[in-house]
C-alpha positions in Angstrom: -30.5 -2.8 49.1 -31.0 -6.4 50.4 -29.1 -7.4 53.4 -27.9 -10.7 51.9 -26.5 -8.9 48.9 -24.4 -6.7 51.2 -23.3 -9.8 53.2 -22.2 -11.6 50.0 -20.4 -8.5 48.8 -18.6 -8.1 52.2 -17.5 -11.8 52.1 -16.1 -11.3 48.5 -14.3 -8.1 49.6 -12.8 -10.0 52.6 -11.5 -12.6 50.2 -10.1 -10.2 47.7 -8.9 -7.5 50.1 -7.8 -9.3 53.3 -5.1 -6.8 54.0 -7.6 -3.9 54.2 -9.7 -5.7 56.9 -6.6 -6.8 58.7 -5.3 -3.2 59.0 -8.8 -2.0 59.9 -9.2 -4.5 62.7 -5.6 -4.1 63.9 -6.2 -0.4 64.4 -9.0 -0.9 66.9 -8.7 -1.8 70.6 -9.7 -5.3 71.4 -12.7 -4.1 73.5 -14.1 -2.4 70.4 -13.9 -5.2 67.9 -17.5 -6.1 68.6 -18.6 -2.7 67.6 -16.5 -2.5 64.4 -19.4 -1.5 62.2 -20.3 1.3 64.5 -16.8 2.7 64.2 -17.0 2.2 60.4 -20.2 4.3 60.2 -18.7 6.9 62.4 -15.5 7.2 60.3 -16.3 8.8 56.9 -13.0 7.9 55.4 -13.2 4.2 56.3 -16.8 4.0 55.4 -16.1 5.4 52.0 -13.4 2.8 51.4 -15.7 0.0 52.4 -18.5 1.4 50.3 -16.2 1.6 47.3 -15.0 -1.9 47.6 -18.5 -3.2 48.1 -19.8 -1.2 45.2 -17.3 -2.9 42.9 -18.7 -6.3 43.8 -22.4 -5.5 43.5 -22.0 -3.0 40.6 -24.5 -0.5 42.1 -24.0 2.4 44.5 -24.8 2.0 48.1 -27.6 4.6 47.9 -30.9 4.3 46.0 -30.3 2.3 42.8 -33.6 0.8 41.6 -34.3 -1.8 39.1 -35.5 0.9 36.7 -32.2 2.7 37.2 -30.3 -0.5 36.3 -32.4 -1.1 33.2 -31.8 2.5 32.1 -28.1 2.0 32.7 -28.1 -1.2 30.7 -29.8 0.5 27.8 -27.3 3.4 27.9 -24.4 0.9 28.0 -25.8 -1.0 25.0 -26.3 2.2 23.1 -22.7 3.3 23.8 -21.4 0.0 22.7 -23.3 0.2 19.4 -22.0 3.8 18.8 -18.4 2.7 19.6 -18.7 -0.2 17.1 -20.1 2.1 14.5 -17.2 4.4 14.9 -14.8 1.5 14.7 -16.5 0.3 11.5 -16.3 3.7 10.0 -12.6 4.0 10.9 -12.0 0.6 9.4 -13.8 1.6 6.2 -11.7 4.8 6.0 -8.5 2.8 6.4 -9.7 0.3 3.8 -10.4 3.2 1.4 -7.0 4.7 2.1 -5.4 1.3 1.3 -7.4 1.0 -1.9 -6.6 4.5 -3.0 -2.9 3.8 -2.2 -3.0 0.6 -4.3 -4.7 2.4 -7.1 -2.1 5.2 -7.1 0.7 2.6 -7.3 -1.0 0.8 -10.2 -1.5 4.1 -12.0 2.1 5.0 -11.4 3.2 1.6 -12.8 0.9 2.0 -15.8 2.2 5.4 -16.5 5.8 4.1 -16.3 4.9 1.2 -18.6 3.3 3.7 -21.1 6.4 5.9 -20.9 8.7 2.9 -21.5 6.6 1.8 -24.4 6.6 5.3 -25.9 10.4 5.5 -25.4 10.8 2.1 -27.1 8.7 3.1 -30.1 10.6 6.4 -30.3 13.9 4.5 -30.3 12.7 2.1 -33.0 11.6 5.0 -35.2 14.9 6.8 -34.5 16.9 3.6 -35.4 15.1 3.1 -38.7 15.6 6.8 -39.7 19.3 6.7 -38.8 20.0 3.4 -40.7 18.1 4.8 -43.7 20.0 8.1 -43.5 23.5 6.5 -43.1 22.9 4.1 -46.0 21.7 6.9 -48.3 24.8 8.8 -47.4 26.8 5.9 -48.8 24.6 5.7 -52.0 22.3 2.9 -50.9 18.7 4.1 -51.2 16.0 2.2 -49.3 13.0 2.6 -47.0 13.6 1.4 -43.5 10.7 -0.3 -41.9 9.7 -2.9 -39.3 9.8 -6.5 -40.5 7.0 -8.8 -39.2 6.7 -12.2 -40.7 4.5 -14.1 -38.2 3.2 -13.8 -34.7 6.5 -14.8 -33.2 9.0 -13.2 -35.5 9.6 -9.5 -35.8 12.6 -7.2 -36.3 12.7 -3.5 -35.5 14.9 -2.5 -38.5 14.7 -3.8 -42.1 16.2 -1.9 -45.0 16.7 -3.7 -48.3 18.7 -1.6 -50.7 19.4 -4.3 -53.2 23.2 -4.5 -52.8 22.9 -4.3 -49.0 20.2 -5.5 -46.6 20.5 -4.0 -43.1 18.5 -6.0 -40.6 18.5 -5.7 -36.8 17.1 -4.4 -33.5 16.7 -1.1 -31.6 17.2 -1.0 -27.9 17.2 1.9 -25.4 20.3 0.4 -23.7 22.3 -2.4 -25.2 24.8 -4.8 -23.7 26.8 -7.7 -25.1 23.8 -10.1 -24.8 21.7 -7.8 -26.9 24.2 -8.0 -29.7 24.2 -11.8 -29.5 20.4 -12.0 -29.6 20.3 -9.7 -32.6 22.7 -12.0 -34.5 20.6 -15.0 -33.5 17.4 -13.4 -34.8 19.1 -12.5 -38.1 20.4 -16.1 -38.6 16.8 -17.3 -38.1 15.7 -14.8 -40.8 18.3 -16.3 -43.1 17.2 -19.8 -42.4 13.5 -19.3 -42.6 13.0 -16.4 -45.1 16.1 -16.2 -47.3 14.1 -14.3 -49.9 13.9 -11.3 -47.7 17.7 -10.8 -48.0 19.4 -9.5 -51.1 23.0 -8.5 -51.6 25.2 -8.2 -48.6 23.6 -8.9 -45.2 24.4 -6.3 -42.6 23.4 -7.1 -39.0 22.6 -3.8 -37.2 21.9 -2.8 -33.6 20.7 0.8 -32.8 20.8 2.0 -29.2 20.8 5.2 -27.2 23.4 3.8 -24.8 25.9 1.2 -25.8 27.7 -0.6 -22.9 31.3 -1.6 -23.3 30.3 -5.2 -23.6 28.0 -4.3 -26.5 30.9 -2.6 -28.4 33.2 -5.5 -27.8 30.7 -8.1 -29.0 29.6 -6.0 -32.0 33.2 -5.9 -33.2 33.7 -9.6 -32.7 30.4 -10.6 -34.4 30.6 -7.9 -37.1 27.5 -6.0 -36.1 26.9 -2.5 -37.3 26.5 -0.7 -33.9 24.9 2.8 -33.9 24.6 4.8 -30.7 22.3 7.8 -31.1 23.8 9.7 -34.0 27.2 8.1 -34.2 28.5 4.8 -35.5 30.4 3.0 -32.7 31.2 0.1 -35.0 31.0 1.5 -38.5 29.4 0.0 -41.6 32.8 -0.3 -43.2 34.2 -2.4 -40.3 31.3 -4.9 -40.8 31.7 -5.1 -44.6 
């Protein structure tokens, strides 16, 4: 190792670790200050501390590190850095995949829920048409209940024209007061735009699986035939 390198390292250590040198020098008798390095070399513990501090500054051990050793160390360090980065990249990729898979599962769950809701809505519509047709036939009014679609923006779930009575309305899984009001608004639009679709007495109808109290109240006030499942909450006779 070059002497100047050691000197520079010692100066740096003295600046960074002044307390160490102060304690070292304070422990020696004044007559021996001139022979401090002799004492350092004779004391293995102190020499090891000095060597360790110096080694941190010059980044090589105080024995026989050659330029070839340094180059080999640099290559190993670079290789380790590449391997660490590859591991980090792989870990990031796995995390990305986990996030993508999680997002896909959420989307699939939402799609499944949407399909289930659509299937339930279709089932409710079919059930509503069947129930309206059945109840009318029980009263002597024969008709075929169907969906009424007149243009791209206008459609009603239930349409049953029995001549003397035309039952028209909607089917909902759960109905509140506002659903009753919207049903009446839609039927009034039918009367205004397609009056030929109505014959005899017009009966607004709302079929639902669950009728909220507000729906019952508004159905009575607006004269809407309200059917919940297999029972008439507001009967046809009350509407007529």
